[in-house]
C-alpha positions, 0 to 999 in steps of 0.5 A, a space after each residue: 500500500 503506497 504512502 498516499 493511500 495510507 494518508 487518505 485512510 488515516 485522515 478519514 478515521 478517528 483516533 483514540 488514546 491510552 490513558 495519560 500517565 501524569 508523571 512530572 519531570 520525565 518524558 512519557 510516550 502515549 501510543 494512539 491507534 486508528 480505530 478499525 484501521 486495516 493498517 492497524 496504524 499507530 502513532 506516538 505522542 511524547 509529552 513532558 510536565 515540568 516538576 515546578 508545574 503545580 497542576 496541569 489544569 489551565 497550564 500553558 502548552 507547547 505542541 512541537 512538530 519535529 523535523 527530520 525529512 528522509 530520516 523519519 519515514 518510519 515510526 522509529 525514525 520519527 521517534 529518533 527525530 523527536 529525541 534530537 529536540 527533547 533536551 533543548 525544549 525541556 529547558 524551555 518548558 522548565 523555564 516557561 513552566 509549560 507542558 511540552 508535547 511532541 506529536 510524532 509523524 510516525 513515518 508519514 511526516 507532516 502530510 495530509 493527515 496532520 490537520 485531523 491529527 492535531 485537532 484530535 491531539 488538542 482535544 485529548 490534551 484538554 480532556 486528559 491533561 486539562 491544559 488551558 484550551 486558550 493557551 496552546 502554542 504550535 511550534 515546528 522546526 524544519 520539516 515541522 515548520 514546513 508542515 505549519 506553512 501548509 496548514 496554519 490557515 486551517 489551524 488558526 482556531 486551534 492555537 493561541 499562536 503559531 511559530 514556524 522555525 526554519 521553513 518557508 511558505 511556498 507560493 501556492 500556499 501564500 495566497 490572499 485567502 490563506 494569508 488573511 488568517 494571519 490577521 487573526 492569530 499571531 504567526 511569528 516566523 523565525 528564520 536564519 540568514 545562513 540557512 543552507 536551505 536558501 529557499 527558506 529565507 527567500 520564501 519568508 521574505 516573499 511572505 513578509 512582502 505579501 503580508 505588508 501589501 495586504 496590511 496596506 490594502 486592508 489598512 490594518 496591521 496583521 499578526 504576522 512577524 518575521 524574525 531573521 537572525 544571523 544563524 543557520 538552519 538549527 533552531 536558535 534556543 535563546 531566541 525561541 525561548 525569548 519569543 515564546 515568553 513574549 507570546 505567552 505574555 510571561 512576566 520575567 
């Protein structure tokens, strides 16, 4: 069965979860399975609750989409990609006292199934961890950022703000009816000048130009922001943390 058929089957079916284990100070994996799927398809959700977080109820939450590309075409490959981010984002979660959630692409990367999956994950977070439904952020790096640029316009009502890091919205997505969404939800793109994927900087600047033209057309300021730093393709931890502190409106 080819990848496209897998995606179509997955996106047409609902998911359920095992019970969350609400331990603090460690990463915990919860496995999800597509109901009545002939593929017996499963994907994983890894989450972390800081020790200093008194209660998950009404907590801030960071949902992070991993990168990976060709190395994440298997379920285990996706888990390995998540492991590359756990140390740096644990520090951010501890500093912000926020729940950290890593959905796994489970070998499908961030394709056509992403919208339904993230909506289901958000429902589960609200029901089982009781996080603040109005304070969930979507962040993604590299391939995860590219997934965001293709899907942000359909996720605006799901997140308090959206932060792609090291990616770029392609021209066929950066059209007026999609960009209009960024007047409603804060969308902060973090992009390195020296990213070896040179197109990402070009695409980011082109999106900024289009947003400025729309702001002029509507005589209204959007919630889009492009932050260009002097780094490369890697996510800049200090800048990422600073940006999240500002967007969560955390007093330091």
